[in-house]
N, C-alpha and C positions, 0 to 999 in steps of 0.2 A: 383971289381968283378974279380974273378980269371978265368983262362982259362977253367978249367973244367966246371964251371957254364955256361960260354958262349957256350961251345960245347953242353952242355945239352939243352940249350934253342934252339939252331939250330936244334938238333935232334927232340925236342918236336914240333917244327914248321914244320918239314919235313913231319911228318905223316899227319897232316891236309892238307898240300899242295898236297900230292898224293891222299889221299882218297877224300878230299873235291873237288879237281879238277874234279875227275870222277863223283862225285855226281852233281856238278854244270853243267857239260856237259850233264849229263843224263836229267836233268830237263829243260835246256834251249836249248840244241842241237847246240850250237855255241861256237867256241873257244874265241870269243870276251869277253863273260862273264867270261870264265875261266881265261883269262889274267887279267881281272879286279880283280877277286878274288885273284889270285896269287900276284898281285901288292899290294893289301891291306894287305895280309898276310905278305909280305916282309916288308912293312912299319911298321907293328906291331912288327916284329922281330927286325928290326933295332932300333925301339924305346926302346925295352927291353934291347938290347945290348948297347945302348948308355948311359944308366944310369950309 
């Protein structure tokens, strides 16, 4: 996988991290759930980049 594809994957996961973090905080009202959501998203991004 070339570097431009890896950067595109990181950008593609940055948008759900920002928007999704706000949505998760709105529904649950706690940063604990936001951290869990961000950690799961990070693991998914690392899994995609590790291929």
